[in-house]
N, C-alpha and C positions, 0 to 999 in steps of 0.2 A: 766164420761162423755167423750165422743167420742168428736176427735176435729170435730169441725162446719166444714164443707164445706168450709168457704172462708179461711181457714188454708191447705188446702193438694196442690199436685203440682199445680202451673200457676196459680193458682185462685188469688196469696197472694200477695200486692203491696211492703211486705215488707221481711219476713221472706223466706227462695226459698227453703227450704228445706222439707224433703219429712214430713210423719207421721210416728211416734216416732215407733222406730224396736234395742227396746234390742231383745242379745242375749236372755232373759230368761225373763217374766215375775219378775218383783221384786213391795217390799214396799219403798217409803219414807215417813219419820215421819221428819213435819217441829221442831224449835228451842223449847227445853221442857224448861226452865230456870226455874230452881230445883220445880217442881211441877210433883213430881214421884206419887202424888194419880192421878194424869191424865194418866202417860205413863206406867202405873202396870198393869192396865186393855189394854191399848190398844198395850202395846207391845208384852202382852199375849196371848191375841187373832190374831197376827199375827202371832208369833212365832207357833198358832199351824198348819202353812200352812209352807210348804219350799219352798217357797221362797225367796230369799233373801231380808233384809231388811236393810237402809238404811239411820242413821240421819245426818241428815245437819247441825247438830255441836249445842253450846250453847246449853251447858248440864247448867250448870252452872250462877248464878248473878237475881237478883230481886227477882226471889222467894222461898218458904221457906227449904226446902230441896234439897240443890245441893249436898250434901254429898250420901246422897242414890238414890240417881239421876244417882250421878258416881260408885257407891256402882254395885243400878241393871247392869248397858250397862256395865260395863268391864267383870262382870258376864256369862251375853246373850252373850257377844262378843267371849266368848272362845270356841263354840261350832264351830263359821267362819257360825252361816248365816246370825249376825246381824255384822254389817258393824259402826261402827263410826267415823266420819270424826270430821275435826277440824274445831271450831268456834274460829271469835273476840273474842269471848268471855273465852274461853281457852286464844287464845294467849294474852290478858290482864294478865289472872292468872298467865299464865309461864312467862311472864315478871315482873311481880310483885315478884313474887321466886328467878328470878332470877339477880335483881336488885331493891330490896324492899324501898331504899330511891328512886331514879330518880320514880320508877313507880307507887307506892302504890299507892299516893291518886288517881289520877284516875281511877287505879280502883276500891279502893274502893266510887267513886261517882257512877259509873255507874253496882253497884252490888255486888264488891267485900263484902261488911258489912255482907252483908241475907248469901254471900256462908259464912263467918268467920264463923259466927254465925251457924250454919247450924252444922260446926265443932267442935261448945263448945266455939272456941277463942272469946269472945269480948271485951268491957272495950272501945275496939274505935272510932274516929265518924271520918269525910272526912276531918279534918283536922289536923290527928294523928303527932307524929313529930317521926324522925328517929330513935329514940331508942324501940319507941312501934313498929312503922314498921317491921322492925329489929324479934323481940322477938315475933309477930304475924307472918312473914316471917318461923320463927325456927319450929310455934309453930302448921301450917300448912304443913309443911313438914311430922312432925313428924303424924299429923294425916289420910294424905294422905297415906302417907304407899310409897307399891308396888304399887300403884295411879298412883302415881309421873309419874310414865319411863312409864308407860302405855299411859299417856297422852301428855307424851314430842314424844309420838313414832305416836302419831292421823294421817291418812294421811288426803291432804285437799281437794282430786278429787277421783271418784270411775266411771269408763264407762262399760256403754253395749252398745255395737251395737253402734247406733246412737245419746244414752243418757245418758249423762256427769251429776253427783251427786254436787256438791257443796256449800259451805253455804252465799257465798252472790252474788258471781256472772262470770264473767272473763270479760275478755280482748277480743274484737269482731274483732281486726284487728290481733289475733294470736292465730296462731294453740294451741289447750290443751298442749301437752306438752311443752309449751313454756311458757306458764305461769306465772307471778311471786307468791310468796302465798299471798303475801300483796294484785295481784285485786283475790281474791280467795276466801282470809280470810274476808276482806273487802269492795270491790266492784271495779268498775271500772268505769267514769262518763259517758261512750259511753257502756254501757251494756245494760242501756234501750231503746236508742233511736236508737245504729247501728244494721242494722243484723249481723247476722253472715254468712258466705260466705261457712261453708265446712255443712252447713243441720243436724249439732249436736245441738237436744234441750239441753235445760238447767233451773235443776230442781236443785229451790237455796230457801233457808230464809231467815232472816236476814232484810228482809224489813216487817212491817207486814202491812198484806191483808187483808178484810172483813171475805173475803171465799179464797179457793184455785183462784188462777190467772192460765187459760190458756192458753197462744196465744201469737202468733209468736214466737213459739220457747222456750218460758220461761215456767214453771213452778214456780208459789213464793208460798208455803206455809206454813208460817211465818204465822197464825192468831191470836197471840201476847195473848200462852198459860197462863202466868204467870196474865195477868190482867183481859183476858177476860173467863176464864175455859177453852176454846179450844186449843187443840192440834189437829193438823190436818196431816193426810193421806194420800196418794195417791196411787192406782199400778195402775203399768208400764207395758204398754204387746203391740205388737204387733198392729197397727191404736187407741189405745185410751190409755190415759189415765185418770181416775176413782177418786174419793174422796170419801173416804170410813167413 
Protein backbone atom coordinates (compact mmCIF):
# COMPACT_ATOMS: atom_id res chain seq x y z
CA UNK A 1 0.00 0.00 0.00
CA UNK A 2 1.63 3.24 -1.12
CA UNK A 3 0.84 5.96 1.40
CA UNK A 4 -2.16 7.98 0.12
CA UNK A 5 -1.53 11.56 -0.98
CA UNK A 6 -3.41 12.96 2.00
CA UNK A 7 -0.51 11.81 4.18
CA UNK A 8 2.17 13.61 2.18
CA UNK A 9 3.97 16.49 3.92
CA UNK A 10 1.76 19.56 4.15
CA UNK A 11 -1.39 17.66 3.18
CA UNK A 12 -2.31 16.23 6.60
CA UNK A 13 -3.94 18.13 9.44
CA UNK A 14 -2.63 15.53 11.90
CA UNK A 15 0.69 13.81 11.30
CA UNK A 16 3.31 16.39 10.30
CA UNK A 17 6.00 13.99 9.19
CA UNK A 18 6.89 12.92 5.69
CA UNK A 19 6.75 9.54 4.04
CA UNK A 20 8.37 6.55 5.72
CA UNK A 21 12.09 6.43 5.04
CA UNK A 22 13.84 3.49 6.71
CA UNK A 23 17.57 3.07 6.31
CA UNK A 24 16.83 -0.11 4.40
CA UNK A 25 13.67 -2.03 3.50
CA UNK A 26 12.35 -4.36 6.19
CA UNK A 27 9.39 -6.56 7.05
CA UNK A 28 7.24 -6.40 10.19
CA UNK A 29 4.97 -9.17 11.48
CA UNK A 30 2.01 -8.68 13.81
CA UNK A 31 0.99 -10.52 17.00
CA UNK A 32 1.44 -14.30 16.65
CA UNK A 33 -0.22 -15.55 19.89
CA UNK A 34 0.72 -19.19 19.63
CA UNK A 35 -0.19 -19.70 15.96
CA UNK A 36 2.86 -21.62 14.82
CA UNK A 37 0.84 -22.94 11.89
CA UNK A 38 0.57 -19.39 10.54
CA UNK A 39 4.05 -18.23 11.55
CA UNK A 40 5.99 -21.07 9.90
CA UNK A 41 5.05 -20.45 6.25
CA UNK A 42 5.09 -16.66 6.59
CA UNK A 43 8.45 -16.44 8.32
CA UNK A 44 10.06 -19.00 6.04
CA UNK A 45 8.86 -17.05 3.00
CA UNK A 46 10.14 -13.71 4.31
CA UNK A 47 13.48 -15.17 5.37
CA UNK A 48 14.15 -16.14 1.77
CA UNK A 49 14.72 -12.41 1.23
CA UNK A 50 17.65 -10.57 2.80
CA UNK A 51 15.68 -7.83 4.54
CA UNK A 52 15.39 -7.61 8.34
CA UNK A 53 12.21 -9.08 9.82
CA UNK A 54 10.84 -7.44 12.95
CA UNK A 55 8.15 -9.08 15.08
CA UNK A 56 6.11 -6.79 17.30
CA UNK A 57 5.72 -9.20 20.24
CA UNK A 58 2.93 -11.29 21.79
CA UNK A 59 4.25 -14.66 20.71
CA UNK A 60 2.57 -16.53 23.57
CA UNK A 61 -0.94 -17.04 25.00
CA UNK A 62 -4.38 -17.63 23.47
CA UNK A 63 -3.26 -19.79 20.55
CA UNK A 64 -2.44 -23.46 20.95
CA UNK A 65 1.34 -23.64 20.33
CA UNK A 66 3.18 -20.93 22.21
CA UNK A 67 5.98 -23.40 22.97
CA UNK A 68 6.51 -24.06 19.28
CA UNK A 69 6.40 -20.35 18.42
CA UNK A 70 9.08 -19.53 20.99
CA UNK A 71 11.29 -22.36 19.76
CA UNK A 72 10.89 -21.23 16.16
CA UNK A 73 11.63 -17.57 16.90
CA UNK A 74 14.55 -18.20 19.19
CA UNK A 75 16.18 -20.35 16.52
CA UNK A 76 15.35 -17.91 13.70
CA UNK A 77 16.69 -14.90 15.60
CA UNK A 78 20.14 -16.42 16.05
CA UNK A 79 21.16 -15.37 12.54
CA UNK A 80 20.42 -11.69 13.11
CA UNK A 81 17.87 -11.27 10.32
CA UNK A 82 14.89 -11.89 12.61
CA UNK A 83 14.45 -9.43 15.48
CA UNK A 84 11.85 -10.15 18.16
CA UNK A 85 10.44 -7.37 20.34
CA UNK A 86 8.76 -7.80 23.69
CA UNK A 87 4.97 -7.62 23.95
CA UNK A 88 2.72 -7.26 26.96
CA UNK A 89 1.98 -11.01 26.96
CA UNK A 90 5.69 -11.77 27.31
CA UNK A 91 5.67 -9.20 30.12
CA UNK A 92 2.82 -11.02 31.87
CA UNK A 93 4.54 -14.39 31.53
CA UNK A 94 7.81 -13.02 32.92
CA UNK A 95 5.97 -11.38 35.81
CA UNK A 96 4.31 -14.71 36.54
CA UNK A 97 7.71 -16.37 36.61
CA UNK A 98 9.09 -13.68 38.93
CA UNK A 99 6.11 -13.61 41.32
CA UNK A 100 3.70 -16.47 40.62
CA UNK A 101 1.42 -15.97 43.62
CA UNK A 102 0.89 -12.28 42.87
CA UNK A 103 0.76 -12.35 39.07
CA UNK A 104 -0.34 -15.88 38.21
CA UNK A 105 -4.10 -15.60 38.05
CA UNK A 106 -4.21 -12.57 35.77
CA UNK A 107 -1.81 -14.24 33.34
CA UNK A 108 -3.83 -17.45 33.34
CA UNK A 109 -6.97 -15.42 32.61
CA UNK A 110 -5.43 -13.76 29.54
CA UNK A 111 -3.98 -16.82 27.85
CA UNK A 112 -1.48 -18.30 30.25
CA UNK A 113 -3.47 -21.53 30.53
CA UNK A 114 -2.96 -22.18 26.82
CA UNK A 115 0.73 -21.35 27.06
CA UNK A 116 1.28 -23.72 29.97
CA UNK A 117 -0.66 -26.45 28.15
CA UNK A 118 1.61 -26.05 25.11
CA UNK A 119 4.54 -26.94 27.39
CA UNK A 120 2.67 -29.95 28.77
CA UNK A 121 1.75 -28.23 32.04
CA UNK A 122 -1.93 -28.80 32.83
CA UNK A 123 -4.34 -29.28 35.68
CA UNK A 124 -4.80 -25.56 36.42
CA UNK A 125 -7.74 -23.19 36.25
CA UNK A 126 -7.93 -19.41 36.44
CA UNK A 127 -8.56 -19.82 40.17
CA UNK A 128 -5.40 -21.83 40.84
CA UNK A 129 -4.09 -21.61 44.39
CA UNK A 130 -0.64 -20.40 45.49
CA UNK A 131 0.95 -23.84 45.63
CA UNK A 132 -0.36 -24.72 42.16
CA UNK A 133 0.97 -21.45 40.77
CA UNK A 134 4.41 -21.99 42.23
CA UNK A 135 4.54 -25.55 40.91
CA UNK A 136 3.45 -24.37 37.45
CA UNK A 137 6.09 -21.64 37.47
CA UNK A 138 8.81 -24.11 38.38
CA UNK A 139 7.69 -26.52 35.66
CA UNK A 140 7.57 -23.70 33.11
CA UNK A 141 11.11 -22.58 33.94
CA UNK A 142 12.36 -26.13 33.41
CA UNK A 143 10.46 -26.42 30.12
CA UNK A 144 11.74 -23.06 28.85
CA UNK A 145 15.37 -23.79 29.64
CA UNK A 146 17.66 -21.29 27.93
CA UNK A 147 14.66 -19.69 26.19
CA UNK A 148 13.86 -17.92 29.47
CA UNK A 149 17.06 -15.88 29.22
CA UNK A 150 16.28 -15.08 25.59
CA UNK A 151 12.83 -13.79 26.59
CA UNK A 152 14.27 -11.64 29.35
CA UNK A 153 16.59 -9.95 26.86
CA UNK A 154 13.95 -9.07 24.23
CA UNK A 155 14.07 -5.34 23.37
CA UNK A 156 11.04 -3.05 23.43
CA UNK A 157 11.84 -0.99 20.34
CA UNK A 158 13.58 -1.18 16.98
CA UNK A 159 14.13 1.79 14.68
CA UNK A 160 15.38 2.35 11.14
CA UNK A 161 15.44 5.87 9.75
CA UNK A 162 12.17 7.60 10.59
CA UNK A 163 10.30 4.34 11.26
CA UNK A 164 10.08 2.65 14.66
CA UNK A 165 8.56 -0.72 15.55
CA UNK A 166 7.11 -1.30 19.02
CA UNK A 167 4.47 -3.57 20.49
CA UNK A 168 1.65 -1.29 21.61
CA UNK A 169 2.48 2.34 20.83
CA UNK A 170 4.43 5.17 22.40
CA UNK A 171 3.96 8.37 24.34
CA UNK A 172 3.60 10.99 21.57
CA UNK A 173 4.90 13.71 23.88
CA UNK A 174 8.32 12.10 24.42
CA UNK A 175 11.28 11.19 22.19
CA UNK A 176 11.63 7.47 21.58
CA UNK A 177 14.77 7.33 23.72
CA UNK A 178 12.74 8.55 26.71
CA UNK A 179 9.83 6.09 26.44
CA UNK A 180 8.85 3.97 29.41
CA UNK A 181 8.74 0.21 28.93
CA UNK A 182 5.09 0.31 29.95
CA UNK A 183 4.17 2.72 27.14
CA UNK A 184 5.93 0.58 24.55
CA UNK A 185 4.52 -2.75 25.75
CA UNK A 186 1.04 -1.68 26.91
CA UNK A 187 0.38 1.53 24.98
CA UNK A 188 -0.24 5.15 25.96
CA UNK A 189 -3.64 6.89 26.29
CA UNK A 190 -2.65 9.67 23.87
CA UNK A 191 -1.03 7.45 21.25
CA UNK A 192 -4.07 7.21 18.98
CA UNK A 193 -5.17 10.85 19.24
CA UNK A 194 -2.07 13.03 19.59
CA UNK A 195 0.28 13.13 16.56
CA UNK A 196 4.02 12.93 17.05
CA UNK A 197 5.97 16.06 16.23
CA UNK A 198 9.26 14.36 15.32
CA UNK A 199 8.07 12.81 12.04
CA UNK A 200 8.64 9.22 13.18
CA UNK A 201 6.30 6.53 11.92
CA UNK A 202 5.23 3.96 14.51
CA UNK A 203 4.48 0.37 13.51
CA UNK A 204 2.70 -1.59 16.23
CA UNK A 205 0.42 -4.48 17.14
CA UNK A 206 -1.54 -5.03 20.38
CA UNK A 207 -4.87 -3.62 19.15
CA UNK A 208 -6.75 -5.92 16.80
CA UNK A 209 -7.72 -4.42 13.44
CA UNK A 210 -9.52 -6.18 10.56
CA UNK A 211 -6.69 -5.46 8.12
CA UNK A 212 -3.47 -3.47 8.35
CA UNK A 213 -4.33 0.17 9.11
CA UNK A 214 -1.79 2.67 7.72
CA UNK A 215 -2.47 6.35 8.37
CA UNK A 216 -1.24 9.49 10.11
CA UNK A 217 2.19 8.12 10.96
CA UNK A 218 0.86 4.82 12.34
CA UNK A 219 0.76 1.29 10.95
CA UNK A 220 -1.35 -1.14 13.00
CA UNK A 221 -0.70 -4.79 12.08
CA UNK A 222 -2.33 -7.01 14.72
CA UNK A 223 -5.11 -8.80 12.86
CA UNK A 224 -5.99 -11.18 15.69
CA UNK A 225 -4.22 -14.23 14.30
CA UNK A 226 -5.23 -16.51 17.18
CA UNK A 227 -8.94 -15.98 16.39
CA UNK A 228 -9.06 -14.94 12.73
CA UNK A 229 -6.40 -17.18 11.23
CA UNK A 230 -4.80 -14.12 9.61
CA UNK A 231 -1.21 -13.26 10.56
CA UNK A 232 -0.32 -9.97 8.91
CA UNK A 233 3.06 -8.82 7.63
CA UNK A 234 4.03 -5.59 5.92
CA UNK A 235 7.00 -4.45 3.89
CA UNK A 236 8.36 -1.02 4.80
CA UNK A 237 10.55 0.85 2.33
CA UNK A 238 11.17 4.44 1.33
CA UNK A 239 7.82 5.99 0.45
CA UNK A 240 5.67 2.91 0.92
CA UNK A 241 4.22 0.50 3.47
CA UNK A 242 2.76 -2.55 1.74
CA UNK A 243 0.75 -5.39 3.33
CA UNK A 244 2.03 -8.76 2.15
